[in-house]
N, CA, C, O and the ligand as a Tripos MOL2 file, in Angstrom:
@<TRIPOS>MOLECULE
protein
  313   311    79     0     0
PROTEIN
NO_CHARGES

@<TRIPOS>ATOM
      1 N         204.4680   64.3880  -25.6630 N.3       1 MET1
      2 CA        203.7050   63.5500  -26.5830 C.3       1 MET1
      3 C         202.4370   64.2900  -26.9910 C.2       1 MET1
      4 O         201.7510   64.8650  -26.1460 O.2       1 MET1
      5 N         202.1290   64.2760  -28.2690 N.am      2 ALA2
      6 CA        200.9380   64.9730  -28.7570 C.3       2 ALA2
      7 C         199.6830   64.3850  -28.0940 C.2       2 ALA2
      8 O         199.6050   63.1870  -27.8220 O.2       2 ALA2
      9 N         198.7210   65.2550  -27.8480 N.am      3 GLN3
     10 CA        197.5030   64.8180  -27.1730 C.3       3 GLN3
     11 C         196.2850   65.2490  -27.9750 C.2       3 GLN3
     12 O         196.3380   66.2030  -28.7510 O.2       3 GLN3
     13 N         195.1970   64.5360  -27.7770 N.am      4 TYR4
     14 CA        193.9320   64.9190  -28.3830 C.3       4 TYR4
     15 C         192.7970   64.4670  -27.4700 C.2       4 TYR4
     16 O         193.0060   63.6400  -26.5820 O.2       4 TYR4
     17 N         191.6190   64.9970  -27.6790 N.am      5 LYS5
     18 CA        190.4720   64.6420  -26.8420 C.3       5 LYS5
     19 C         189.4910   63.7440  -27.5770 C.2       5 LYS5
     20 O         189.0000   62.7600  -27.0250 O.2       5 LYS5
     21 N         189.2090   64.0960  -28.8400 N.am      6 TYR6
     22 CA        188.1480   63.3910  -29.5570 C.3       6 TYR6
     23 C         188.7410   62.4950  -30.6450 C.2       6 TYR6
     24 O         189.1510   62.9910  -31.6940 O.2       6 TYR6
     25 N         188.7900   61.1990  -30.4110 N.am      7 SER7
     26 CA        189.4340   60.2800  -31.3540 C.3       7 SER7
     27 C         188.7090   60.2350  -32.6960 C.2       7 SER7
     28 O         189.3250   59.9200  -33.7140 O.2       7 SER7
     29 N         187.4100   60.5450  -32.7170 N.am      8 GLU8
     30 CA        186.6650   60.4990  -33.9780 C.3       8 GLU8
     31 C         187.0570   61.6440  -34.9210 C.2       8 GLU8
     32 O         186.6170   61.6810  -36.0700 O.2       8 GLU8
     33 N         187.8690   62.5580  -34.4420 N.am      9 ARG9
     34 CA        188.3090   63.6710  -35.2810 C.3       9 ARG9
     35 C         189.6920   63.4400  -35.8770 C.2       9 ARG9
     36 O         190.2250   64.2990  -36.5790 O.2       9 ARG9
     37 N         190.2780   62.2570  -35.5890 N.am     10 LEU10
     38 CA        191.5630   61.8740  -36.1610 C.3      10 LEU10
     39 C         191.3940   60.5220  -36.8390 C.2      10 LEU10
     40 O         190.5030   59.7470  -36.4900 O.2      10 LEU10
     41 N         192.2550   60.2480  -37.8100 N.am     11 VAL11
     42 CA        192.1900   58.9630  -38.4830 C.3      11 VAL11
     43 C         193.6120   58.4040  -38.6160 C.2      11 VAL11
     44 O         194.5500   59.1430  -38.9140 O.2      11 VAL11
     45 N         193.7620   57.1030  -38.3930 N.am     12 GLN12
     46 CA        195.0630   56.4530  -38.5350 C.3      12 GLN12
     47 C         195.3160   56.2070  -40.0060 C.2      12 GLN12
     48 O         194.4120   55.7920  -40.7310 O.2      12 GLN12
     49 N         196.5440   56.4580  -40.4580 N.am     13 ALA13
     50 CA        196.8850   56.2780  -41.8700 C.3      13 ALA13
     51 C         198.2860   55.6920  -41.9890 C.2      13 ALA13
     52 O         199.1170   55.8780  -41.0990 O.2      13 ALA13
     53 N         198.5450   54.9960  -43.0670 N.am     14 ASN14
     54 CA        199.8400   54.3580  -43.2860 C.3      14 ASN14
     55 C         200.6460   55.0480  -44.3820 C.2      14 ASN14
     56 O         201.4060   54.3950  -45.0970 O.2      14 ASN14
     57 N         200.4870   56.3370  -44.5170 N.am     15 SER15
     58 CA        201.1960   57.0770  -45.5560 C.3      15 SER15
     59 C         202.7110   57.0110  -45.3740 C.2      15 SER15
     60 O         203.2110   56.9960  -44.2490 O.2      15 SER15
     61 N         203.4320   56.9710  -46.4920 N.am     16 TRP16
     62 CA        204.8920   57.0160  -46.4680 C.3      16 TRP16
     63 C         205.3940   58.2970  -45.8270 C.2      16 TRP16
     64 O         206.5260   58.3620  -45.3460 O.2      16 TRP16
     65 N         204.5400   59.3210  -45.8230 N.am     17 ALA17
     66 CA        204.9600   60.6280  -45.3030 C.3      17 ALA17
     67 C         205.3890   60.5460  -43.8350 C.2      17 ALA17
     68 O         206.1940   61.3580  -43.3780 O.2      17 ALA17
     69 N         204.8630   59.5860  -43.1080 N.am     18 PHE18
     70 CA        205.1990   59.4630  -41.6830 C.3      18 PHE18
     71 C         206.5760   58.8290  -41.4730 C.2      18 PHE18
     72 O         207.1040   58.8740  -40.3620 O.2      18 PHE18
     73 N         207.1590   58.2460  -42.5030 N.am     19 ASP19
     74 CA        208.4440   57.5550  -42.3810 C.3      19 ASP19
     75 C         209.6100   58.3690  -42.9350 C.2      19 ASP19
     76 O         210.7630   57.9440  -42.8510 O.2      19 ASP19
     77 N         209.3150   59.5220  -43.4950 N.am     20 GLN20
     78 CA        210.3690   60.3400  -44.0900 C.3      20 GLN20
     79 C         211.0900   61.1620  -43.0170 C.2      20 GLN20
     80 O         210.4580   61.7470  -42.1380 O.2      20 GLN20
     81 N         212.4210   61.1950  -43.1050 N.am     21 ASP21
     82 CA        213.2370   61.9750  -42.1750 C.3      21 ASP21
     83 C         213.4440   63.3870  -42.7130 C.2      21 ASP21
     84 O         213.6470   63.5800  -43.9120 O.2      21 ASP21
     85 N         213.3910   64.3570  -41.8270 N.am     22 TYR22
     86 CA        213.6540   65.7560  -42.1810 C.3      22 TYR22
     87 C         214.7700   66.2950  -41.3000 C.2      22 TYR22
     88 O         214.7540   66.1220  -40.0820 O.2      22 TYR22
     89 N         215.7380   66.9490  -41.9310 N.am     23 LYS23
     90 CA        216.8230   67.5950  -41.1950 C.3      23 LYS23
     91 C         216.4420   69.0500  -40.9320 C.2      23 LYS23
     92 O         215.6240   69.6160  -41.6580 O.2      23 LYS23
     93 N         217.0280   69.6580  -39.8980 N.am     24 PRO24
     94 CA        216.7880   71.0880  -39.6610 C.3      24 PRO24
     95 C         217.0910   71.8950  -40.9180 C.2      24 PRO24
     96 O         218.1270   71.6980  -41.5530 O.2      24 PRO24
     97 N         216.1930   72.7950  -41.2720 N.am     25 GLY25
     98 CA        216.3590   73.6220  -42.4510 C.3      25 GLY25
     99 C         215.7160   73.0550  -43.7010 C.2      25 GLY25
    100 O         215.6480   73.7380  -44.7220 O.2      25 GLY25
    101 N         215.2440   71.8230  -43.6420 N.am     26 GLN26
    102 CA        214.6420   71.1790  -44.8080 C.3      26 GLN26
    103 C         213.1550   71.5220  -44.8930 C.2      26 GLN26
    104 O         212.4540   71.4340  -43.8850 O.2      26 GLN26
    105 N         212.6520   71.9130  -46.0790 N.am     27 PRO27
    106 CA        211.2240   72.2080  -46.2100 C.3      27 PRO27
    107 C         210.3720   70.9340  -46.1180 C.2      27 PRO27
    108 O         210.8120   69.8500  -46.5010 O.2      27 PRO27
    109 N         209.1580   71.0870  -45.6060 N.am     28 VAL28
    110 CA        208.2520   69.9450  -45.4560 C.3      28 VAL28
    111 C         207.1200   70.0370  -46.4800 C.2      28 VAL28
    112 O         206.7920   71.1240  -46.9550 O.2      28 VAL28
    113 N         206.5400   68.9130  -46.8080 N.am     29 THR29
    114 CA        205.4520   68.8780  -47.7750 C.3      29 THR29
    115 C         204.0810   68.8270  -47.1040 C.2      29 THR29
    116 O         203.0620   69.0330  -47.7630 O.2      29 THR29
    117 N         204.0490   68.5560  -45.8120 N.am     30 ASN30
    118 CA        202.7790   68.4980  -45.0800 C.3      30 ASN30
    119 C         202.8050   69.4350  -43.8790 C.2      30 ASN30
    120 O         203.7710   69.4620  -43.1170 O.2      30 ASN30
    121 N         201.7270   70.2050  -43.7230 N.am     31 ALA31
    122 CA        201.5660   70.9870  -42.5050 C.3      31 ALA31
    123 C         201.2370   70.0320  -41.3660 C.2      31 ALA31
    124 O         200.4270   69.1200  -41.5330 O.2      31 ALA31
    125 N         201.8540   70.2350  -40.2220 N.am     32 GLY32
    126 CA        201.5160   69.3600  -39.1210 C.3      32 GLY32
    127 C         202.4840   69.4260  -37.9680 C.2      32 GLY32
    128 O         203.2900   70.3500  -37.8510 O.2      32 GLY32
    129 N         202.3840   68.4190  -37.1170 N.am     33 ILE33
    130 CA        203.2500   68.2980  -35.9530 C.3      33 ILE33
    131 C         204.3820   67.3450  -36.3150 C.2      33 ILE33
    132 O         204.1480   66.2440  -36.8130 O.2      33 ILE33
    133 N         205.5980   67.7780  -36.0600 N.am     34 TYR34
    134 CA        206.7850   66.9720  -36.3270 C.3      34 TYR34
    135 C         207.4660   66.6320  -35.0080 C.2      34 TYR34
    136 O         207.5060   67.4500  -34.0900 O.2      34 TYR34
    137 N         207.9980   65.4210  -34.9240 N.am     35 ARG35
    138 CA        208.5970   64.9100  -33.6870 C.3      35 ARG35
    139 C         210.0630   64.5810  -33.9210 C.2      35 ARG35
    140 O         210.4240   63.9390  -34.9070 O.2      35 ARG35
    141 N         210.8980   65.0340  -32.9970 N.am     36 CYS36
    142 CA        212.3210   64.7120  -33.0700 C.3      36 CYS36
    143 C         212.5050   63.2280  -32.7160 C.2      36 CYS36
    144 O         212.0580   62.7690  -31.6650 O.2      36 CYS36
    145 N         213.1610   62.5020  -33.6010 N.am     37 ARG37
    146 CA        213.3440   61.0630  -33.3810 C.3      37 ARG37
    147 C         214.2010   60.7610  -32.1650 C.2      37 ARG37
    148 O         214.0350   59.7200  -31.5290 O.2      37 ARG37
    149 N         215.1040   61.6520  -31.8420 N.am     38 ALA38
    150 CA        216.0510   61.3810  -30.7580 C.3      38 ALA38
    151 C         215.4840   61.7000  -29.3770 C.2      38 ALA38
    152 O         215.6620   60.9170  -28.4440 O.2      38 ALA38
    153 N         214.8040   62.8370  -29.2350 N.am     39 CYS39
    154 CA        214.3960   63.2640  -27.8910 C.3      39 CYS39
    155 C         212.8840   63.3290  -27.7060 C.2      39 CYS39
    156 O         212.4160   63.4750  -26.5770 O.2      39 CYS39
    157 N         212.1070   63.2250  -28.7840 N.am     40 GLY40
    158 CA        210.6530   63.2410  -28.6590 C.3      40 GLY40
    159 C         210.0470   64.6290  -28.6490 C.2      40 GLY40
    160 O         208.8280   64.7600  -28.5470 O.2      40 GLY40
    161 N         210.8580   65.6650  -28.7510 N.am     41 ASP41
    162 CA        210.3340   67.0280  -28.7970 C.3      41 ASP41
    163 C         209.4410   67.1840  -30.0300 C.2      41 ASP41
    164 O         209.6790   66.5580  -31.0630 O.2      41 ASP41
    165 N         208.4260   68.0140  -29.9100 N.am     42 GLU42
    166 CA        207.4690   68.1920  -31.0070 C.3      42 GLU42
    167 C         207.3520   69.6630  -31.3850 C.2      42 GLU42
    168 O         207.4020   70.5380  -30.5220 O.2      42 GLU42
    169 N         207.1970   69.9310  -32.6820 N.am     43 ILE43
    170 CA        207.0320   71.2870  -33.1850 C.3      43 ILE43
    171 C         205.9510   71.2850  -34.2520 C.2      43 ILE43
    172 O         205.6170   70.2380  -34.8070 O.2      43 ILE43
    173 N         205.4030   72.4630  -34.5360 N.am     44 VAL44
    174 CA        204.4330   72.6400  -35.6110 C.3      44 VAL44
    175 C         205.1430   73.3020  -36.7830 C.2      44 VAL44
    176 O         205.8480   74.2950  -36.6070 O.2      44 VAL44
    177 N         204.9530   72.7460  -37.9880 N.am     45 VAL45
    178 CA        205.5750   73.2990  -39.1940 C.3      45 VAL45
    179 C         204.4910   73.4360  -40.2530 C.2      45 VAL45
    180 O         203.7060   72.5140  -40.4760 O.2      45 VAL45
    181 N         204.4540   74.6010  -40.9060 N.am     46 ASP46
    182 CA        203.4590   74.8450  -41.9480 C.3      46 ASP46
    183 C         203.9410   74.2590  -43.2760 C.2      46 ASP46
    184 O         205.1420   74.1220  -43.5070 O.2      46 ASP46
    185 N         202.9940   73.9180  -44.1350 N.am     47 LYS47
    186 CA        203.3000   73.3420  -45.4420 C.3      47 LYS47
    187 C         204.1900   74.2740  -46.2620 C.2      47 LYS47
    188 O         203.9180   75.4700  -46.3670 O.2      47 LYS47
    189 N         205.2380   73.7240  -46.8330 N.am     48 GLY48
    190 CA        206.1240   74.4940  -47.6940 C.3      48 GLY48
    191 C         207.1650   75.3000  -46.9480 C.2      48 GLY48
    192 O         208.0230   75.9210  -47.5750 O.2      48 GLY48
    193 N         207.1140   75.3070  -45.6460 N.am     49 THR49
    194 CA        208.1300   76.0060  -44.8720 C.3      49 THR49
    195 C         209.1600   74.9970  -44.3660 C.2      49 THR49
    196 O         208.9550   73.7860  -44.4370 O.2      49 THR49
    197 N         210.2640   75.5230  -43.8590 N.am     50 ALA50
    198 CA        211.3620   74.6510  -43.4520 C.3      50 ALA50
    199 C         211.3230   74.3540  -41.9570 C.2      50 ALA50
    200 O         210.8670   75.1680  -41.1550 O.2      50 ALA50
    201 N         211.8010   73.1950  -41.6120 N.am     51 ILE51
    202 CA        212.0280   72.8620  -40.2020 C.3      51 ILE51
    203 C         213.0210   73.8930  -39.6480 C.2      51 ILE51
    204 O         214.0310   74.1770  -40.2920 O.2      51 ILE51
    205 N         212.7530   74.4500  -38.4800 N.am     52 PRO52
    206 CA        213.7030   75.4360  -37.9340 C.3      52 PRO52
    207 C         215.1110   74.8570  -37.8050 C.2      52 PRO52
    208 O         215.2990   73.7080  -37.4020 O.2      52 PRO52
    209 N         216.1010   75.6930  -38.1610 N.am     53 LYS53
    210 CA        217.4920   75.2250  -38.1220 C.3      53 LYS53
    211 C         218.0450   75.1890  -36.7130 C.2      53 LYS53
    212 O         218.8910   74.3530  -36.3970 O.2      53 LYS53
    213 N         217.5790   76.0790  -35.8740 N.am     54 SER54
    214 CA        218.1790   76.1900  -34.5470 C.3      54 SER54
    215 C         217.1480   75.9540  -33.4500 C.2      54 SER54
    216 O         217.1960   76.6070  -32.4070 O.2      54 SER54
    217 N         216.2190   75.0330  -33.6680 N.am     55 HIS55
    218 CA        215.2070   74.7810  -32.6500 C.3      55 HIS55
    219 C         215.8290   74.2250  -31.3790 C.2      55 HIS55
    220 O         215.5800   74.7360  -30.2870 O.2      55 HIS55
    221 N         216.6260   73.1930  -31.5160 N.am     56 HIS56
    222 CA        217.3430   72.6370  -30.3750 C.3      56 HIS56
    223 C         218.4810   71.7670  -30.8660 C.2      56 HIS56
    224 O         218.5530   71.4190  -32.0450 O.2      56 HIS56
    225 N         219.3740   71.4160  -29.9420 N.am     57 GLU57
    226 CA        220.5110   70.5560  -30.2710 C.3      57 GLU57
    227 C         220.6360   69.4760  -29.2160 C.2      57 GLU57
    228 O         220.1210   69.6080  -28.1060 O.2      57 GLU57
    229 N         221.3220   68.4130  -29.5740 N.am     58 HIS58
    230 CA        221.5910   67.3330  -28.6190 C.3      58 HIS58
    231 C         223.0910   67.2350  -28.3860 C.2      58 HIS58
    232 O         223.8780   67.3610  -29.3250 O.2      58 HIS58
    233 N         223.4770   67.0160  -27.1710 N.am     59 SER59
    234 CA        224.8920   66.7720  -26.9230 C.3      59 SER59
    235 C         225.1870   65.2760  -26.8900 C.2      59 SER59
    236 O         226.2850   64.8590  -27.2590 O.2      59 SER59
    237 N         224.2410   64.4750  -26.4600 N.am     60 LEU60
    238 CA        224.4890   63.0350  -26.3140 C.3      60 LEU60
    239 C         223.5730   62.1660  -27.1740 C.2      60 LEU60
    240 O         223.9160   61.0210  -27.4690 O.2      60 LEU60
    241 N         222.4310   62.6820  -27.5760 N.am     61 LEU61
    242 CA        221.4320   61.8410  -28.2350 C.3      61 LEU61
    243 C         221.6700   61.6480  -29.7330 C.2      61 LEU61
    244 O         221.0040   60.8270  -30.3640 O.2      61 LEU61
    245 N         222.6100   62.3960  -30.3020 N.am     62 GLY62
    246 CA        222.8560   62.2760  -31.7290 C.3      62 GLY62
    247 C         222.1810   63.3870  -32.4980 C.2      62 GLY62
    248 O         221.6970   64.3490  -31.9010 O.2      62 GLY62
    249 N         222.1380   63.2700  -33.8240 N.am     63 PRO63
    250 CA        221.6210   64.3580  -34.6520 C.3      63 PRO63
    251 C         220.1230   64.5700  -34.4610 C.2      63 PRO63
    252 O         219.3830   63.6550  -34.0980 O.2      63 PRO63
    253 N         219.6990   65.8130  -34.7170 N.am     64 VAL64
    254 CA        218.2810   66.1640  -34.6820 C.3      64 VAL64
    255 C         217.6620   65.7500  -36.0180 C.2      64 VAL64
    256 O         218.0270   66.2840  -37.0660 O.2      64 VAL64
    257 N         216.7320   64.8030  -35.9780 N.am     65 VAL65
    258 CA        216.0380   64.3140  -37.1680 C.3      65 VAL65
    259 C         214.5460   64.3070  -36.8530 C.2      65 VAL65
    260 O         214.1080   63.7440  -35.8490 O.2      65 VAL65
    261 N         213.7780   64.9460  -37.7340 N.am     66 TRP66
    262 CA        212.3400   65.0950  -37.4970 C.3      66 TRP66
    263 C         211.5330   64.1420  -38.3700 C.2      66 TRP66
    264 O         211.9000   63.8410  -39.5050 O.2      66 TRP66
    265 N         210.4210   63.6770  -37.8030 N.am     67 GLN67
    266 CA        209.4570   62.8840  -38.5770 C.3      67 GLN67
    267 C         208.0540   63.4320  -38.3300 C.2      67 GLN67
    268 O         207.7340   63.9280  -37.2490 O.2      67 GLN67
    269 N         207.2430   63.3260  -39.3570 N.am     68 LEU68
    270 CA        205.8510   63.7640  -39.2550 C.3      68 LEU68
    271 C         205.1050   62.8990  -38.2350 C.2      68 LEU68
    272 O         205.1790   61.6710  -38.2820 O.2      68 LEU68
    273 N         204.3940   63.5440  -37.3230 N.am     69 LEU69
    274 CA        203.6080   62.8350  -36.3150 C.3      69 LEU69
    275 C         202.1140   62.8840  -36.6450 C.2      69 LEU69
    276 O         201.4300   61.8610  -36.6090 O.2      69 LEU69
    277 N         201.6190   64.0720  -36.9640 N.am     70 VAL70
    278 CA        200.2140   64.2750  -37.3500 C.3      70 VAL70
    279 C         200.1910   65.3340  -38.4350 C.2      70 VAL70
    280 O         200.8050   66.3880  -38.2690 O.2      70 VAL70
    281 N         199.4960   65.0860  -39.5490 N.am     71 PHE71
    282 CA        199.4090   66.1710  -40.5260 C.3      71 PHE71
    283 C         198.0040   66.7250  -40.6100 C.2      71 PHE71
    284 O         197.0120   66.0140  -40.4500 O.2      71 PHE71
    285 N         197.9550   68.0380  -40.8710 N.am     72 ALA72
    286 CA        196.6870   68.7490  -40.9980 C.3      72 ALA72
    287 C         196.1670   68.5770  -42.4220 C.2      72 ALA72
    288 O         196.9390   68.5370  -43.3800 O.2      72 ALA72
    289 N         194.8530   68.4770  -42.5410 N.am     73 GLN73
    290 CA        194.2440   68.2060  -43.8380 C.3      73 GLN73
    291 C         193.0180   69.0950  -44.0180 C.2      73 GLN73
    292 O         192.2350   69.2970  -43.0890 O.2      73 GLN73
    293 N         192.8680   69.6270  -45.2450 N.am     74 LYS74
    294 CA        191.6560   70.3800  -45.5570 C.3      74 LYS74
    295 C         190.4710   69.4310  -45.6060 C.2      74 LYS74
    296 O         190.6160   68.2450  -45.9010 O.2      74 LYS74
    297 N         189.3070   69.9700  -45.3140 N.am     75 HIS75
    298 CA        188.0910   69.1660  -45.4150 C.3      75 HIS75
    299 C         187.9860   68.6320  -46.8470 C.2      75 HIS75
    300 O         188.1020   69.4100  -47.7940 O.2      75 HIS75
    301 N         187.7660   67.3080  -47.0280 N.am     76 PRO76
    302 CA        187.7570   66.7290  -48.3800 C.3      76 PRO76
    303 C         186.6520   67.2840  -49.2740 C.2      76 PRO76
    304 O         186.7560   67.1930  -50.4970 O.2      76 PRO76
    305 N         185.6180   67.8440  -48.7070 N.am     77 GLY77
    306 CA        184.5240   68.3740  -49.5180 C.3      77 GLY77
    307 C         184.7490   69.7930  -49.9900 C.2      77 GLY77
    308 O         183.8890   70.3610  -50.6630 O.2      77 GLY77
    309 N         185.8830   70.3780  -49.6520 N.am     78 ARG78
    310 CA        186.1240   71.7830  -50.0040 C.3      78 ARG78
    311 C         187.2510   71.9330  -50.9890 C.2      78 ARG78
    312 O         187.5790   73.0510  -51.3860 O.2      78 ARG78
    313 ZN        215.5150   66.3970  -30.2320 Zn       79 ZN79
@<TRIPOS>BOND
     1     1     2 1
     2     2     3 1
     3     3     4 2
     4     3     5 am
     5     5     6 1
     6     6     7 1
     7     7     8 2
     8     7     9 am
     9     9    10 1
    10    10    11 1
    11    11    12 2
    12    11    13 am
    13    13    14 1
    14    14    15 1
    15    15    16 2
    16    15    17 am
    17    17    18 1
    18    18    19 1
    19    19    20 2
    20    19    21 am
    21    21    22 1
    22    22    23 1
    23    23    24 2
    24    23    25 am
    25    25    26 1
    26    26    27 1
    27    27    28 2
    28    27    29 am
    29    29    30 1
    30    30    31 1
    31    31    32 2
    32    31    33 am
    33    33    34 1
    34    34    35 1
    35    35    36 2
    36    35    37 am
    37    37    38 1
    38    38    39 1
    39    39    40 2
    40    39    41 am
    41    41    42 1
    42    42    43 1
    43    43    44 2
    44    43    45 am
    45    45    46 1
    46    46    47 1
    47    47    48 2
    48    47    49 am
    49    49    50 1
    50    50    51 1
    51    51    52 2
    52    51    53 am
    53    53    54 1
    54    54    55 1
    55    55    56 2
    56    55    57 am
    57    57    58 1
    58    58    59 1
    59    59    60 2
    60    59    61 am
    61    61    62 1
    62    62    63 1
    63    63    64 2
    64    63    65 am
    65    65    66 1
    66    66    67 1
    67    67    68 2
    68    67    69 am
    69    69    70 1
    70    70    71 1
    71    71    72 2
    72    71    73 am
    73    73    74 1
    74    74    75 1
    75    75    76 2
    76    75    77 am
    77    77    78 1
    78    78    79 1
    79    79    80 2
    80    79    81 am
    81    81    82 1
    82    82    83 1
    83    83    84 2
    84    83    85 am
    85    85    86 1
    86    86    87 1
    87    87    88 2
    88    87    89 am
    89    89    90 1
    90    90    91 1
    91    91    92 2
    92    91    93 am
    93    93    94 1
    94    94    95 1
    95    95    96 2
    96    95    97 am
    97    97    98 1
    98    98    99 1
    99    99   100 2
   100    99   101 am
   101   101   102 1
   102   102   103 1
   103   103   104 2
   104   103   105 am
   105   105   106 1
   106   106   107 1
   107   107   108 2
   108   107   109 am
   109   109   110 1
   110   110   111 1
   111   111   112 2
   112   111   113 am
   113   113   114 1
   114   114   115 1
   115   115   116 2
   116   115   117 am
   117   117   118 1
   118   118   119 1
   119   119   120 2
   120   119   121 am
   121   121   122 1
   122   122   123 1
   123   123   124 2
   124   123   125 am
   125   125   126 1
   126   126   127 1
   127   127   128 2
   128   127   129 am
   129   129   130 1
   130   130   131 1
   131   131   132 2
   132   131   133 am
   133   133   134 1
   134   134   135 1
   135   135   136 2
   136   135   137 am
   137   137   138 1
   138   138   139 1
   139   139   140 2
   140   139   141 am
   141   141   142 1
   142   142   143 1
   143   143   144 2
   144   143   145 am
   145   145   146 1
   146   146   147 1
   147   147   148 2
   148   147   149 am
   149   149   150 1
   150   150   151 1
   151   151   152 2
   152   151   153 am
   153   153   154 1
   154   154   155 1
   155   155   156 2
   156   155   157 am
   157   157   158 1
   158   158   159 1
   159   159   160 2
   160   159   161 am
   161   161   162 1
   162   162   163 1
   163   163   164 2
   164   163   165 am
   165   165   166 1
   166   166   167 1
   167   167   168 2
   168   167   169 am
   169   169   170 1
   170   170   171 1
   171   171   172 2
   172   171   173 am
   173   173   174 1
   174   174   175 1
   175   175   176 2
   176   175   177 am
   177   177   178 1
   178   178   179 1
   179   179   180 2
   180   179   181 am
   181   181   182 1
   182   182   183 1
   183   183   184 2
   184   183   185 am
   185   185   186 1
   186   186   187 1
   187   187   188 2
   188   187   189 am
   189   189   190 1
   190   190   191 1
   191   191   192 2
   192   191   193 am
   193   193   194 1
   194   194   195 1
   195   195   196 2
   196   195   197 am
   197   197   198 1
   198   198   199 1
   199   199   200 2
   200   199   201 am
   201   201   202 1
   202   202   203 1
   203   203   204 2
   204   203   205 am
   205   205   206 1
   206   206   207 1
   207   207   208 2
   208   207   209 am
   209   209   210 1
   210   210   211 1
   211   211   212 2
   212   211   213 am
   213   213   214 1
   214   214   215 1
   215   215   216 2
   216   215   217 am
   217   217   218 1
   218   218   219 1
   219   219   220 2
   220   219   221 am
   221   221   222 1
   222   222   223 1
   223   223   224 2
   224   223   225 am
   225   225   226 1
   226   226   227 1
   227   227   228 2
   228   227   229 am
   229   229   230 1
   230   230   231 1
   231   231   232 2
   232   231   233 am
   233   233   234 1
   234   234   235 1
   235   235   236 2
   236   235   237 am
   237   237   238 1
   238   238   239 1
   239   239   240 2
   240   239   241 am
   241   241   242 1
   242   242   243 1
   243   243   244 2
   244   243   245 am
   245   245   246 1
   246   246   247 1
   247   247   248 2
   248   247   249 am
   249   249   250 1
   250   250   251 1
   251   251   252 2
   252   251   253 am
   253   253   254 1
   254   254   255 1
   255   255   256 2
   256   255   257 am
   257   257   258 1
   258   258   259 1
   259   259   260 2
   260   259   261 am
   261   261   262 1
   262   262   263 1
   263   263   264 2
   264   263   265 am
   265   265   266 1
   266   266   267 1
   267   267   268 2
   268   267   269 am
   269   269   270 1
   270   270   271 1
   271   271   272 2
   272   271   273 am
   273   273   274 1
   274   274   275 1
   275   275   276 2
   276   275   277 am
   277   277   278 1
   278   278   279 1
   279   279   280 2
   280   279   281 am
   281   281   282 1
   282   282   283 1
   283   283   284 2
   284   283   285 am
   285   285   286 1
   286   286   287 1
   287   287   288 2
   288   287   289 am
   289   289   290 1
   290   290   291 1
   291   291   292 2
   292   291   293 am
   293   293   294 1
   294   294   295 1
   295   295   296 2
   296   295   297 am
   297   297   298 1
   298   298   299 1
   299   299   300 2
   300   299   301 am
   301   301   302 1
   302   302   303 1
   303   303   304 2
   304   303   305 am
   305   305   306 1
   306   306   307 1
   307   307   308 2
   308   307   309 am
   309   309   310 1
   310   310   311 1
   311   311   312 2
@<TRIPOS>SUBSTRUCTURE
     1 MET1         2 RESIDUE 1 A MET
     2 ALA2         6 RESIDUE 1 A ALA
     3 GLN3        10 RESIDUE 1 A GLN
     4 TYR4        14 RESIDUE 1 A TYR
     5 LYS5        18 RESIDUE 1 A LYS
     6 TYR6        22 RESIDUE 1 A TYR
     7 SER7        26 RESIDUE 1 A SER
     8 GLU8        30 RESIDUE 1 A GLU
     9 ARG9        34 RESIDUE 1 A ARG
    10 LEU10       38 RESIDUE 1 A LEU
    11 VAL11       42 RESIDUE 1 A VAL
    12 GLN12       46 RESIDUE 1 A GLN
    13 ALA13       50 RESIDUE 1 A ALA
    14 ASN14       54 RESIDUE 1 A ASN
    15 SER15       58 RESIDUE 1 A SER
    16 TRP16       62 RESIDUE 1 A TRP
    17 ALA17       66 RESIDUE 1 A ALA
    18 PHE18       70 RESIDUE 1 A PHE
    19 ASP19       74 RESIDUE 1 A ASP
    20 GLN20       78 RESIDUE 1 A GLN
    21 ASP21       82 RESIDUE 1 A ASP
    22 TYR22       86 RESIDUE 1 A TYR
    23 LYS23       90 RESIDUE 1 A LYS
    24 PRO24       94 RESIDUE 1 A PRO
    25 GLY25       98 RESIDUE 1 A GLY
    26 GLN26      102 RESIDUE 1 A GLN
    27 PRO27      106 RESIDUE 1 A PRO
    28 VAL28      110 RESIDUE 1 A VAL
    29 THR29      114 RESIDUE 1 A THR
    30 ASN30      118 RESIDUE 1 A ASN
    31 ALA31      122 RESIDUE 1 A ALA
    32 GLY32      126 RESIDUE 1 A GLY
    33 ILE33      130 RESIDUE 1 A ILE
    34 TYR34      134 RESIDUE 1 A TYR
    35 ARG35      138 RESIDUE 1 A ARG
    36 CYS36      142 RESIDUE 1 A CYS
    37 ARG37      146 RESIDUE 1 A ARG
    38 ALA38      150 RESIDUE 1 A ALA
    39 CYS39      154 RESIDUE 1 A CYS
    40 GLY40      158 RESIDUE 1 A GLY
    41 ASP41      162 RESIDUE 1 A ASP
    42 GLU42      166 RESIDUE 1 A GLU
    43 ILE43      170 RESIDUE 1 A ILE
    44 VAL44      174 RESIDUE 1 A VAL
    45 VAL45      178 RESIDUE 1 A VAL
    46 ASP46      182 RESIDUE 1 A ASP
    47 LYS47      186 RESIDUE 1 A LYS
    48 GLY48      190 RESIDUE 1 A GLY
    49 THR49      194 RESIDUE 1 A THR
    50 ALA50      198 RESIDUE 1 A ALA
    51 ILE51      202 RESIDUE 1 A ILE
    52 PRO52      206 RESIDUE 1 A PRO
    53 LYS53      210 RESIDUE 1 A LYS
    54 SER54      214 RESIDUE 1 A SER
    55 HIS55      218 RESIDUE 1 A HIS
    56 HIS56      222 RESIDUE 1 A HIS
    57 GLU57      226 RESIDUE 1 A GLU
    58 HIS58      230 RESIDUE 1 A HIS
    59 SER59      234 RESIDUE 1 A SER
    60 LEU60      238 RESIDUE 1 A LEU
    61 LEU61      242 RESIDUE 1 A LEU
    62 GLY62      246 RESIDUE 1 A GLY
    63 PRO63      250 RESIDUE 1 A PRO
    64 VAL64      254 RESIDUE 1 A VAL
    65 VAL65      258 RESIDUE 1 A VAL
    66 TRP66      262 RESIDUE 1 A TRP
    67 GLN67      266 RESIDUE 1 A GLN
    68 LEU68      270 RESIDUE 1 A LEU
    69 LEU69      274 RESIDUE 1 A LEU
    70 VAL70      278 RESIDUE 1 A VAL
    71 PHE71      282 RESIDUE 1 A PHE
    72 ALA72      286 RESIDUE 1 A ALA
    73 GLN73      290 RESIDUE 1 A GLN
    74 LYS74      294 RESIDUE 1 A LYS
    75 HIS75      298 RESIDUE 1 A HIS
    76 PRO76      302 RESIDUE 1 A PRO
    77 GLY77      306 RESIDUE 1 A GLY
    78 ARG78      310 RESIDUE 1 A ARG
    79 ZN79       313 GROUP 0 **** ****
């Protein structure tokens, strides 16, 4: 599970981006931490790059499907 120390450095948001499913090999629109819906494994993916195709597989849990957990954002003043 992703961890952080300073809660004032993160903000809760209700963006649709957190509900979108990504398959292995699919490019992402947000840089950030992605979580496997089936097993909870987490990976970092850069903006515009693809979810790794061979990161891991499940034998019993079903297909590997990723969802955005936390996305990185540029400072709004820059
Ligand atoms: Zn998994």
